[in-house]
Each structure stands twice: as structure tokens, then as C-alpha cells.
Backbone as JSON, one array per atom type, in Angstrom:
{
  "sequence": "MSRPITDLSCKRFGKLTVVSRGDDVERTDGRRRIAWNCVCDCGKHRTVTASNLLSGSSVTCRKCYVSRDVDQGLVREIFDYNSESGLLTHRGARDGVASGSVVGSEDSDSYISVSVLKKTYMAHRVIWLYQYGYFPENEIDHINGNVSDNRICNLREVSRSCNMQNRCKLKNNTSGFSGVKYVKTRRLWSADITMRGKRSFLGLYSNKLDAALARLTAEVCSPGWSCHERSVLVDQVRNVWPGLSMSSTV",
  "N": [[90.45, 98.52, 25.49], [92.26, 97.63, 28.26], [92.44, 98.96, 31.67], [95.22, 100.6, 33.31], [97.03, 98.81, 35.78], [96.98, 99.62, 39.16], [99.82, 99.95, 41.15], [100.21, 98.52, 44.19], [102.36, 97.87, 45.71], [104.35, 97.75, 48.72], [102.47, 99.33, 50.12], [100.36, 100.2, 53.05], [97.57, 98.82, 54.49], [95.5, 99.08, 57.05], [96.51, 96.69, 59.13], [97.87, 95.25, 57.26], [100.48, 94.82, 54.93], [101.43, 95.42, 51.66], [103.13, 93.05, 49.72], [103.82, 91.88, 47.28], [102.88, 91.19, 43.8], [100.04, 89.15, 43.51], [98.59, 85.95, 42.35], [95.93, 86.15, 40.0], [92.46, 86.16, 40.94], [89.73, 84.3, 40.02], [86.46, 85.23, 39.21], [82.91, 84.26, 39.82], [81.53, 84.98, 37.51], [83.4, 84.68, 35.49], [85.25, 86.67, 35.08], [88.28, 88.1, 35.98], [89.97, 89.01, 38.88], [92.27, 91.32, 40.22], [94.85, 90.57, 42.53], [96.92, 90.75, 45.56], [99.78, 89.88, 47.33], [100.06, 89.82, 50.82], [101.42, 90.91, 54.01], [100.6, 90.44, 57.36], [100.75, 92.47, 60.46], [101.11, 90.61, 62.46], [102.61, 88.7, 61.4], [101.64, 86.65, 59.79], [100.79, 85.64, 56.43], [98.78, 86.76, 53.62], [96.71, 86.5, 50.87], [95.12, 89.01, 49.09], [92.33, 90.57, 47.34], [92.72, 93.43, 45.1], [90.51, 95.06, 45.07], [89.26, 94.63, 47.6], [91.1, 95.43, 49.21], [91.54, 98.17, 48.69], [88.75, 99.13, 49.27], [88.65, 98.9, 51.98], [87.72, 96.57, 53.05], [89.33, 94.37, 53.77], [91.68, 94.4, 56.25], [93.32, 93.02, 57.96], [94.89, 89.85, 58.7], [93.22, 86.64, 58.43], [93.34, 85.46, 61.02], [93.91, 87.43, 62.86], [91.73, 88.76, 62.49], [89.5, 87.49, 63.39], [90.1, 87.02, 66.08], [89.83, 89.67, 67.08], [88.55, 92.12, 69.21], [85.01, 92.95, 69.57], [84.2, 95.94, 68.69], [83.34, 99.38, 68.28], [84.97, 100.35, 66.25], [85.4, 98.0, 64.67], [82.63, 97.17, 63.98], [81.97, 99.3, 62.6], [83.78, 99.04, 60.36], [82.85, 96.69, 59.1], [80.15, 96.94, 58.55], [77.64, 99.06, 57.23], [75.37, 101.58, 58.4], [72.07, 102.68, 58.18], [70.45, 105.22, 59.57], [67.97, 106.08, 59.22], [66.39, 104.13, 58.02], [66.92, 102.07, 59.63], [68.43, 99.93, 59.07], [71.19, 97.54, 58.81], [73.79, 97.19, 56.52], [76.09, 95.18, 54.39], [79.46, 96.3, 54.23], [81.25, 96.78, 51.62], [82.34, 93.97, 49.54], [82.46, 90.68, 50.88], [83.63, 87.52, 51.76], [81.99, 86.23, 49.75], [79.58, 87.67, 49.78], [77.6, 90.35, 48.69], [78.48, 93.64, 48.3], [76.58, 96.08, 50.1], [74.3, 94.48, 50.56], [71.63, 93.61, 52.66], [71.88, 92.96, 56.17], [71.54, 90.46, 58.53], [69.05, 88.35, 60.16], [65.71, 87.56, 60.81], [63.98, 86.43, 63.79], [61.53, 84.25, 65.33], [60.12, 85.88, 67.16], [60.31, 88.39, 65.83], [62.71, 89.77, 66.36], [65.86, 90.98, 65.2], [68.8, 89.4, 64.27], [72.43, 89.36, 64.03], [75.53, 88.43, 62.71], [78.8, 88.65, 63.98], [82.11, 88.35, 63.65], [81.59, 85.55, 63.65], [80.01, 85.12, 65.77], [76.8, 85.44, 67.14], [74.77, 88.24, 67.54], [72.28, 90.51, 68.81], [70.72, 92.76, 66.67], [69.99, 95.29, 67.26], [71.57, 95.92, 69.47], [74.22, 95.86, 68.45], [73.78, 97.97, 66.73], [73.55, 100.08, 68.43], [76.23, 99.95, 69.53], [77.61, 100.61, 67.26], [76.62, 103.31, 66.93], [77.09, 104.68, 69.27], [79.39, 103.74, 70.5], [79.73, 101.94, 72.55], [78.65, 98.87, 74.15], [75.44, 98.4, 75.43], [74.93, 98.43, 78.94], [72.5, 97.94, 80.0], [69.17, 97.01, 79.11], [68.01, 97.24, 75.51], [65.42, 99.19, 74.62], [62.54, 99.07, 72.3], [60.95, 101.88, 71.37], [58.54, 102.3, 69.95], [57.52, 99.81, 70.23], [57.87, 98.04, 68.1], [59.85, 95.59, 67.42], [61.41, 94.96, 65.37], [62.08, 97.39, 64.26], [64.75, 99.18, 63.86], [65.69, 101.85, 63.85], [67.61, 104.43, 64.93], [66.35, 106.53, 66.32], [64.4, 105.18, 67.63], [65.31, 103.53, 69.49], [66.38, 103.09, 72.92], [68.16, 102.98, 75.91], [67.33, 101.13, 78.79], [66.13, 100.04, 81.96], [65.54, 96.58, 82.83], [62.82, 96.25, 83.86], [61.6, 98.57, 82.95], [61.68, 98.11, 80.14], [60.11, 95.86, 80.01], [57.62, 96.89, 80.7], [57.04, 98.47, 78.5], [56.57, 96.65, 76.46], [55.04, 95.25, 73.58], [51.51, 93.94, 73.32], [51.23, 90.59, 74.28], [51.39, 87.55, 72.27], [49.35, 85.87, 72.69], [47.32, 87.38, 73.6], [44.02, 88.51, 73.28], [42.38, 90.63, 73.4], [43.45, 92.89, 72.35], [44.53, 94.92, 73.69], [47.25, 95.82, 76.02], [47.49, 94.2, 79.06], [44.74, 93.77, 79.36], [42.11, 91.45, 79.56], [39.41, 89.15, 78.69], [37.19, 87.82, 81.16], [35.69, 85.0, 81.15], [34.04, 83.59, 82.98], [32.92, 85.65, 84.48], [32.0, 87.33, 82.62], [32.99, 89.72, 82.09], [35.4, 92.33, 81.53], [38.78, 92.38, 82.35], [41.36, 94.22, 84.06], [44.92, 94.72, 84.59], [48.2, 95.4, 85.98], [51.69, 95.32, 85.92], [54.2, 96.36, 87.87], [57.55, 97.02, 88.55], [57.91, 94.4, 89.23], [55.72, 93.55, 90.58], [52.42, 92.65, 90.64], [49.37, 94.17, 90.01], [45.79, 94.24, 90.53], [43.36, 95.87, 88.71], [40.59, 95.98, 88.36], [37.28, 94.99, 87.29], [35.38, 95.38, 84.32], [32.61, 96.11, 82.34], [32.86, 96.97, 79.75], [35.23, 96.81, 77.21], [36.89, 98.85, 76.5], [36.78, 100.6, 78.61], [38.21, 99.09, 80.45], [40.79, 99.12, 79.29], [41.3, 101.85, 79.36], [41.53, 102.11, 82.14], [43.78, 100.63, 82.72], [45.62, 102.34, 81.2], [45.43, 104.6, 82.73], [46.62, 103.73, 85.0], [49.17, 103.36, 84.3], [49.97, 105.98, 83.69], [49.86, 107.3, 86.13], [51.57, 105.93, 87.68], [54.7, 105.82, 89.44], [56.76, 104.64, 87.98], [56.13, 105.56, 85.34], [57.86, 107.47, 84.31], [59.76, 106.35, 82.81], [58.64, 105.87, 80.3], [58.7, 107.14, 77.32], [56.82, 107.01, 75.57], [53.74, 105.24, 75.64], [53.06, 102.13, 74.59], [50.57, 101.16, 74.96], [49.03, 103.66, 74.65], [49.04, 103.97, 71.99], [47.45, 101.71, 71.14], [45.04, 102.23, 72.3], [44.37, 104.57, 71.0], [43.95, 103.76, 68.41], [41.36, 102.9, 68.41], [39.97, 104.85, 69.55], [40.52, 107.65, 68.35], [40.5, 110.44, 69.43], [41.61, 110.52, 71.69], [43.27, 111.99, 74.42], [46.01, 112.63, 76.51], [45.61, 113.86, 78.95], [43.09, 113.4, 79.47], [42.92, 111.01, 80.72], [43.7, 110.96, 83.28]],
  "CA": [[91.69, 98.63, 26.1], [92.27, 97.45, 29.69], [92.86, 99.91, 32.43], [96.42, 100.24, 33.82], [97.02, 98.23, 37.17], [97.66, 100.45, 40.11], [100.8, 99.34, 41.92], [99.95, 98.58, 45.47], [103.45, 97.23, 46.42], [104.79, 98.42, 49.93], [101.45, 100.16, 50.81], [99.72, 99.57, 54.08], [96.16, 98.83, 54.58], [95.32, 98.52, 58.29], [97.58, 95.88, 59.63], [98.35, 94.59, 56.13], [101.46, 95.52, 54.02], [101.51, 94.69, 50.45], [104.58, 92.63, 49.53], [104.04, 91.57, 45.85], [101.55, 90.9, 43.06], [99.57, 87.56, 43.67], [97.76, 85.39, 41.35], [94.55, 86.64, 39.98], [91.29, 85.49, 41.42], [88.7, 84.18, 38.96], [85.07, 85.35, 39.84], [81.96, 83.32, 39.33], [81.21, 85.22, 36.24], [84.43, 84.41, 34.56], [86.19, 87.75, 35.08], [89.38, 87.9, 36.84], [90.39, 90.08, 39.92], [93.85, 91.43, 40.64], [95.28, 90.11, 43.87], [98.15, 91.01, 46.11], [100.24, 89.15, 48.56], [100.22, 90.83, 51.95], [101.86, 90.3, 55.22], [100.01, 91.12, 58.48], [101.62, 92.8, 61.55], [101.39, 89.55, 63.3], [103.43, 87.87, 60.62], [100.9, 85.77, 58.83], [100.69, 85.99, 55.0], [97.5, 86.65, 53.06], [96.52, 87.07, 49.44], [93.77, 89.79, 49.05], [92.12, 91.25, 46.08], [92.91, 94.83, 45.16], [89.2, 95.81, 45.41], [89.09, 94.48, 49.12], [92.27, 96.35, 50.09], [91.08, 99.73, 48.5], [87.53, 99.48, 49.9], [88.81, 98.75, 53.32], [87.07, 95.27, 53.52], [90.34, 93.45, 54.39], [92.69, 95.12, 56.87], [94.14, 92.25, 58.74], [94.9, 88.5, 58.35], [92.06, 86.06, 59.09], [93.57, 84.98, 62.41], [93.88, 88.72, 63.69], [90.3, 89.32, 62.34], [88.6, 86.5, 64.15], [90.46, 87.19, 67.56], [89.59, 91.07, 67.5], [87.39, 92.59, 70.06], [83.96, 93.52, 68.8], [84.14, 97.34, 69.17], [82.81, 100.41, 67.32], [85.81, 100.38, 65.0], [85.1, 96.78, 63.84], [81.4, 97.13, 63.37], [81.9, 100.31, 61.28], [84.55, 98.61, 59.24], [82.27, 95.58, 58.2], [78.82, 97.36, 58.23], [77.13, 100.47, 57.09], [74.04, 101.71, 59.1], [71.11, 103.73, 57.73], [69.58, 105.62, 60.8], [66.52, 106.45, 58.88], [65.68, 102.94, 57.8], [67.26, 101.17, 60.76], [68.97, 98.61, 58.51], [72.56, 97.33, 58.52], [74.19, 96.5, 55.23], [77.48, 94.96, 54.2], [80.24, 97.4, 53.82], [82.16, 96.08, 50.79], [82.09, 92.59, 49.15], [83.12, 89.87, 51.65], [83.04, 86.08, 51.88], [80.94, 85.94, 48.73], [78.32, 88.54, 50.07], [77.57, 91.43, 47.88], [78.5, 95.0, 49.18], [75.33, 96.78, 50.27], [73.27, 93.87, 50.96], [71.11, 93.84, 54.11], [72.47, 92.11, 57.1], [70.49, 90.06, 59.62], [67.84, 87.39, 60.07], [64.55, 87.75, 61.91], [63.59, 85.25, 64.53], [60.18, 84.11, 65.51], [59.58, 87.1, 67.83], [60.52, 89.54, 64.94], [63.88, 90.39, 66.56], [66.84, 90.77, 64.07], [70.19, 89.08, 64.8], [73.47, 89.43, 63.04], [76.85, 87.66, 62.96], [80.04, 89.46, 63.91], [83.27, 87.35, 63.99], [81.21, 84.17, 63.8], [79.08, 85.09, 67.01], [75.49, 86.14, 66.93], [74.35, 89.44, 68.23], [71.04, 91.2, 68.42], [71.1, 93.85, 65.82], [69.86, 96.57, 67.96], [72.69, 96.19, 70.29], [75.21, 96.26, 67.53], [73.48, 99.31, 66.08], [73.93, 100.91, 69.69], [77.73, 99.97, 69.53], [77.98, 101.44, 65.96], [76.28, 104.67, 67.06], [77.7, 105.32, 70.54], [80.8, 103.36, 70.86], [79.77, 100.89, 73.59], [77.56, 98.0, 74.17], [74.78, 99.03, 76.58], [74.89, 97.74, 80.08], [71.21, 97.49, 80.44], [68.49, 96.54, 77.86], [67.59, 98.24, 74.6], [63.92, 99.21, 74.33], [62.05, 99.66, 71.07], [60.2, 102.78, 71.96], [57.27, 102.26, 69.38], [57.07, 98.46, 70.43], [58.1, 97.26, 66.96], [61.25, 95.04, 67.76], [62.22, 94.9, 64.0], [62.28, 98.85, 63.78], [66.0, 99.56, 64.54], [66.02, 103.11, 63.67], [68.33, 104.96, 66.2], [65.47, 107.28, 67.2], [63.41, 104.22, 68.12], [66.08, 102.77, 70.46], [66.88, 103.61, 74.07], [68.68, 102.09, 77.01], [66.47, 101.2, 79.87], [66.22, 98.95, 82.84], [64.57, 95.53, 82.43], [61.55, 96.6, 84.21], [61.01, 99.37, 82.1], [61.52, 97.51, 79.0], [58.94, 94.96, 80.13], [56.36, 97.75, 80.78], [56.7, 99.05, 77.22], [56.43, 95.78, 75.63], [53.7, 95.09, 72.9], [50.58, 92.98, 73.78], [51.62, 89.19, 73.93], [50.8, 86.94, 71.1], [48.08, 85.09, 72.94], [46.32, 88.49, 73.84], [42.81, 88.55, 72.37], [41.64, 91.78, 73.63], [43.81, 94.02, 71.48], [45.08, 95.89, 74.56], [48.15, 95.33, 76.91], [47.02, 94.25, 80.45], [43.4, 93.52, 79.44], [41.59, 90.09, 79.09], [38.08, 88.88, 79.04], [36.92, 86.89, 82.07], [34.37, 84.24, 80.73], [33.22, 83.18, 84.19], [32.2, 86.87, 85.04], [31.41, 88.01, 81.43], [33.52, 91.0, 82.24], [36.83, 92.65, 81.21], [39.81, 92.49, 83.64], [42.55, 95.13, 83.8], [45.89, 94.56, 85.62], [49.37, 96.08, 85.53], [52.86, 94.77, 86.67], [55.32, 97.48, 88.04], [58.65, 96.63, 89.47], [57.72, 92.95, 89.61], [54.46, 93.45, 91.34], [51.2, 92.58, 89.71], [48.17, 94.74, 90.66], [44.51, 94.1, 89.87], [42.7, 97.18, 88.51], [39.2, 95.95, 88.37], [36.45, 94.38, 86.28], [34.67, 96.37, 83.51], [31.61, 95.66, 81.37], [33.26, 97.58, 78.54], [36.69, 96.57, 76.99], [37.67, 100.17, 76.39], [36.99, 101.03, 80.01], [39.29, 98.34, 81.22], [41.96, 99.56, 78.7], [41.79, 103.16, 79.96], [41.98, 101.89, 83.64], [45.14, 100.24, 82.65], [46.5, 103.25, 80.8], [45.47, 105.51, 83.74], [47.55, 103.21, 86.09], [50.6, 103.58, 83.77], [50.24, 107.38, 83.79], [49.9, 107.62, 87.65], [52.63, 105.15, 88.42], [56.1, 106.35, 89.52], [57.48, 104.08, 86.82], [55.86, 106.14, 84.06], [58.97, 108.25, 83.89], [60.58, 105.56, 81.73], [57.9, 105.77, 79.1], [58.56, 108.36, 76.46], [55.54, 106.76, 74.75], [53.32, 104.04, 76.06], [52.49, 101.17, 73.48], [49.02, 101.15, 75.11], [48.51, 104.62, 74.07], [48.6, 103.8, 70.54], [46.37, 100.65, 70.92], [43.74, 102.71, 72.63], [44.03, 105.62, 70.01], [43.24, 103.08, 67.27], [39.74, 102.83, 68.55], [39.51, 106.19, 70.03], [41.46, 108.61, 67.82], [40.49, 111.71, 70.01], [42.17, 110.32, 73.06], [44.47, 112.94, 74.87], [46.82, 111.98, 77.7], [45.04, 114.54, 80.09], [41.74, 112.99, 79.71], [43.12, 109.86, 81.28], [43.93, 111.2, 84.71]],
  "C": [[91.56, 98.5, 27.73], [92.99, 98.48, 30.46], [94.15, 99.6, 33.16], [96.27, 99.84, 35.22], [97.7, 99.15, 38.14], [98.5, 99.59, 41.0], [100.59, 99.58, 43.31], [101.26, 98.19, 46.49], [103.83, 98.31, 47.56], [103.74, 99.26, 50.65], [100.83, 99.41, 51.82], [98.14, 99.8, 53.95], [95.73, 98.2, 55.81], [96.39, 97.98, 58.75], [98.31, 95.11, 58.45], [99.34, 95.49, 55.32], [101.57, 94.7, 52.77], [102.96, 94.33, 50.05], [104.83, 92.4, 47.98], [102.66, 91.33, 45.23], [101.2, 89.38, 43.24], [98.93, 87.14, 42.28], [96.25, 85.83, 41.19], [93.45, 85.76, 40.42], [90.14, 85.45, 40.42], [87.41, 84.27, 39.7], [84.24, 84.38, 39.12], [81.35, 83.61, 37.93], [82.25, 85.25, 35.1], [85.52, 85.43, 34.51], [87.19, 87.47, 36.18], [89.78, 89.22, 37.69], [91.86, 90.01, 40.28], [93.77, 91.24, 42.01], [96.68, 90.47, 44.23], [98.43, 90.21, 47.21], [100.54, 90.15, 49.51], [100.83, 90.07, 53.14], [101.18, 91.18, 56.33], [101.11, 91.6, 59.58], [102.02, 91.63, 62.35], [102.34, 88.55, 62.64], [102.78, 86.87, 59.65], [100.73, 86.34, 57.47], [99.22, 85.79, 54.59], [97.48, 87.19, 51.7], [95.15, 87.79, 49.43], [93.58, 90.49, 47.6], [92.27, 92.75, 46.16], [91.63, 95.64, 45.48], [88.88, 95.72, 47.03], [89.96, 95.37, 49.77], [91.67, 97.82, 49.88], [89.74, 100.03, 49.09], [87.67, 99.38, 51.45], [88.21, 97.48, 54.04], [88.03, 94.36, 54.21], [91.52, 94.33, 54.77], [93.54, 94.32, 57.74], [94.09, 90.8, 58.17], [93.61, 87.86, 59.05], [92.15, 85.69, 60.64], [93.36, 86.26, 63.35], [92.36, 89.1, 63.57], [89.41, 88.63, 63.4], [88.92, 86.8, 65.75], [90.33, 88.77, 68.02], [88.41, 91.12, 68.47], [86.33, 93.19, 69.22], [83.83, 94.96, 69.37], [83.53, 98.2, 68.04], [83.68, 100.38, 66.0], [85.44, 99.1, 64.06], [83.66, 96.77, 63.12], [81.29, 98.18, 62.12], [82.83, 99.95, 60.11], [83.93, 97.52, 58.42], [80.79, 96.04, 57.9], [78.69, 98.9, 57.96], [75.76, 100.52, 57.87], [73.35, 102.95, 58.61], [70.27, 104.11, 58.96], [68.29, 105.81, 60.32], [65.75, 104.98, 58.58], [65.97, 101.92, 58.97], [68.15, 99.89, 60.27], [70.53, 98.69, 58.51], [72.94, 96.62, 57.29], [75.69, 96.21, 55.3], [78.33, 96.01, 53.69], [81.46, 96.75, 53.01], [81.87, 94.69, 50.68], [82.98, 91.83, 50.32], [82.52, 88.49, 51.77], [81.93, 85.72, 50.98], [79.69, 86.68, 48.87], [78.55, 89.87, 49.38], [77.73, 92.73, 48.78], [77.03, 95.61, 49.12], [74.19, 95.95, 50.46], [72.85, 93.85, 52.46], [71.57, 92.73, 54.95], [71.38, 91.69, 58.07], [69.42, 89.07, 59.35], [66.94, 87.61, 61.2], [64.08, 86.47, 62.5], [62.1, 85.26, 64.68], [59.43, 85.19, 66.33], [59.88, 88.48, 67.03], [61.88, 90.31, 65.43], [64.96, 90.05, 65.48], [68.14, 90.49, 64.75], [71.15, 89.17, 63.77], [74.58, 88.76, 63.52], [78.01, 88.56, 62.9], [81.21, 88.57, 64.52], [82.75, 86.01, 64.44], [80.45, 84.0, 65.15], [77.87, 85.91, 66.57], [75.22, 87.18, 68.02], [73.04, 90.0, 67.88], [71.31, 92.45, 67.67], [71.0, 95.16, 66.33], [70.95, 96.99, 68.83], [74.03, 96.43, 69.6], [75.13, 97.65, 66.89], [73.9, 100.3, 67.38], [75.49, 101.23, 69.8], [78.23, 100.73, 68.41], [77.83, 102.95, 66.18], [76.98, 105.39, 68.04], [78.91, 104.87, 71.0], [80.84, 102.38, 71.93], [78.53, 100.11, 73.53], [76.7, 98.39, 75.45], [74.82, 97.98, 77.63], [73.58, 97.11, 80.42], [70.57, 97.09, 79.13], [68.11, 97.66, 76.88], [66.04, 98.16, 74.39], [63.65, 99.82, 72.94], [60.89, 100.61, 71.38], [58.79, 102.52, 71.3], [56.74, 100.72, 69.57], [57.31, 97.59, 69.22], [59.61, 96.97, 67.13], [62.08, 95.01, 66.46], [62.62, 96.43, 63.56], [63.57, 99.29, 64.6], [66.52, 100.77, 64.09], [66.56, 103.74, 64.91], [67.41, 105.81, 67.22], [64.45, 106.42, 67.83], [63.95, 103.33, 69.29], [66.39, 103.61, 71.68], [67.32, 102.74, 75.07], [67.95, 102.28, 78.23], [66.74, 99.97, 80.75], [65.29, 97.79, 82.35], [63.1, 95.76, 82.82], [60.85, 97.63, 83.36], [60.73, 98.9, 80.63], [60.34, 96.56, 78.9], [57.63, 95.78, 80.1], [56.03, 98.29, 79.4], [56.59, 98.08, 76.2], [55.08, 95.7, 74.92], [52.78, 94.04, 73.73], [51.19, 91.62, 73.48], [50.69, 88.56, 72.83], [49.5, 86.2, 71.38], [47.02, 86.18, 73.59], [45.22, 88.58, 72.81], [42.06, 89.83, 72.5], [41.96, 92.89, 72.78], [44.5, 95.07, 72.41], [46.03, 95.22, 75.64], [47.52, 95.3, 78.31], [45.49, 94.18, 80.49], [43.03, 92.21, 78.85], [40.13, 89.93, 79.45], [37.98, 87.65, 79.98], [35.72, 86.2, 81.67], [33.34, 83.96, 81.85], [32.37, 84.35, 84.69], [31.57, 87.61, 83.82], [31.89, 89.53, 81.62], [34.97, 91.12, 81.82], [37.67, 92.97, 82.4], [40.97, 93.3, 83.07], [43.61, 94.8, 84.92], [47.21, 95.25, 85.08], [50.59, 95.45, 86.5], [53.93, 95.93, 86.61], [56.3, 96.95, 89.01], [58.39, 95.2, 90.14], [56.47, 92.64, 90.37], [53.27, 93.74, 90.64], [50.03, 93.29, 90.58], [46.91, 94.65, 89.86], [43.9, 95.44, 89.81], [41.29, 97.14, 88.33], [38.57, 95.26, 87.22], [35.52, 95.36, 85.65], [33.7, 95.63, 82.44], [32.05, 96.01, 79.89], [34.77, 97.45, 78.4], [37.47, 97.9, 77.04], [37.95, 100.9, 77.79], [38.06, 100.52, 80.77], [40.68, 98.72, 80.58], [42.32, 101.0, 79.26], [42.01, 103.09, 81.5], [43.43, 101.48, 83.46], [46.18, 101.39, 82.1], [46.6, 104.47, 81.87], [46.53, 105.2, 84.79], [48.92, 103.48, 85.5], [50.92, 105.15, 84.13], [50.58, 107.78, 85.18], [50.99, 106.92, 88.27], [53.99, 105.84, 88.34], [56.97, 105.9, 88.35], [57.18, 104.54, 85.46], [56.97, 107.04, 83.52], [59.86, 107.64, 82.82], [60.05, 105.44, 80.5], [57.94, 107.18, 78.38], [57.19, 108.31, 75.69], [54.98, 105.37, 75.01], [52.81, 103.35, 74.67], [51.01, 101.25, 73.59], [48.36, 102.43, 74.57], [48.05, 104.49, 72.67], [47.57, 102.71, 70.16], [45.11, 101.3, 71.29], [43.3, 103.82, 71.55], [43.47, 104.97, 68.71], [41.91, 102.84, 67.27], [39.21, 103.99, 69.02], [40.47, 107.23, 69.62], [41.67, 110.0, 68.65], [40.99, 111.75, 71.38], [43.34, 111.34, 73.37], [44.96, 112.47, 76.19], [46.16, 112.65, 78.99], [43.92, 114.13, 80.4], [41.8, 111.62, 80.46], [43.39, 109.8, 82.82], [43.03, 112.35, 85.34]]
}
């Protein structure tokens, strides 16, 4: 026995007001979905399935939806965010995408991007908007250096110089430590650091770890260290020297 149909006539869902029962929509699995004819506050008409109205997935006509400003209300309307996993998921079924499916695609640098109103945004900036209600004026830094880790505890708003200081080692880095490279002509390890756009040479060392510690000491002693809640280089050094303490570097 089929369930009784809930009458949505004259009810409002966002900017949509239900006018009358529409033609049922057939799903890919052959089942039919109940639909309702609605009118938007702008005067445009749209037919929407009952499930999309009741779940909050459809609250405007398509024209008003595309012309909306991207704000906290919008991203919370179309996405759910799990602060523990750092993942954005679709809130309700939309345009053939299943509810609860993970949002975003990863680029060659491991950053995740998402589409909002047919425009592409970095996922960490959308998450910041979702959580705090505004797009950051400055850059968003991933504290642990993993740019695909979008847990809110791993995100912070910083200046560009601070963000660059906390970046992971470059892909062409062969030493395993940020700011450390091997100089073949000298058969020594070189250490350097860039602070506020100025590059400083920290010396040559016969031991790679000594060069890494020289770089780490320069970070700790620099006035710019205040922007580091946790240096990526600290983790890199601790991987080969688990007993390292911050006090031992200065």
C-alpha cells in the first residue's frame, strides 16, 4: 500500500511558493518522484520534486540561484562540512549528484577545489566561509603542511609571507628538509632561509642534519617565527631525530 501524499500546496520553501501538483518525475531506477509546480519571489516558475523541497535542496528558481552571492548561507545550504575529517559533502540530492557524496577534486599540487554556482573555489576558502561567515582577506595556511587536510583545526588565516614560510619542502627537494640542499661542487650541505622576501645563507655543513638544525634554529630565532604555531621543518627533523626538543635548537 502506497503512502499518502503530503499536500504542499501554498507552502513556502525559501523563495519558492508551491502552486499546484506537477507531473511526476521518473528516476533512473524506474521509480517515480512526486513533483510540485512552484513560483519564485522573482516571478519565475519551476517544477521541483517534493524531496528537494522538504530537504531544503531547492529554495529558489534557477535564475535566482545562479545570481546569488556566495555567502555562508549559500554554502551551508548546498554543503555539509565535517570538521573532524575536513570533508565537504553534498547536502541533499542535486543535479544528479547523490546526497552525502564527497565534494571536490584534487589538483596536481594536492589542493582541493569545489564548484559553487558554476565557479571554482579552493575548498579551504569555502570551508572558512562555511565556518566563520566570511572569505578570508589573506591566505589560508595548512598548519601541518598537508594542503589536502582541510580540518578546521588545521586552517588559519595568515599573510602570504607566513604562508610561504610554513610550506612543505618543494617537489624537487632531495634532502628531505626545507631549505637544505646538497652542493655537489663542495660536497657539503647548504642551508638557507627566506624571511619577508629576503634570502639569507646559513652556511655549509658536512652533515645533512646539522644543516637542517641550522635552518630550524634560524626559524626559531627569526621575528617571523611568531606566525608559526608549528614548523613543518620540526616534523621533518623529528622524523630522523625523535628526541628533538625545541629548547635544544637555540
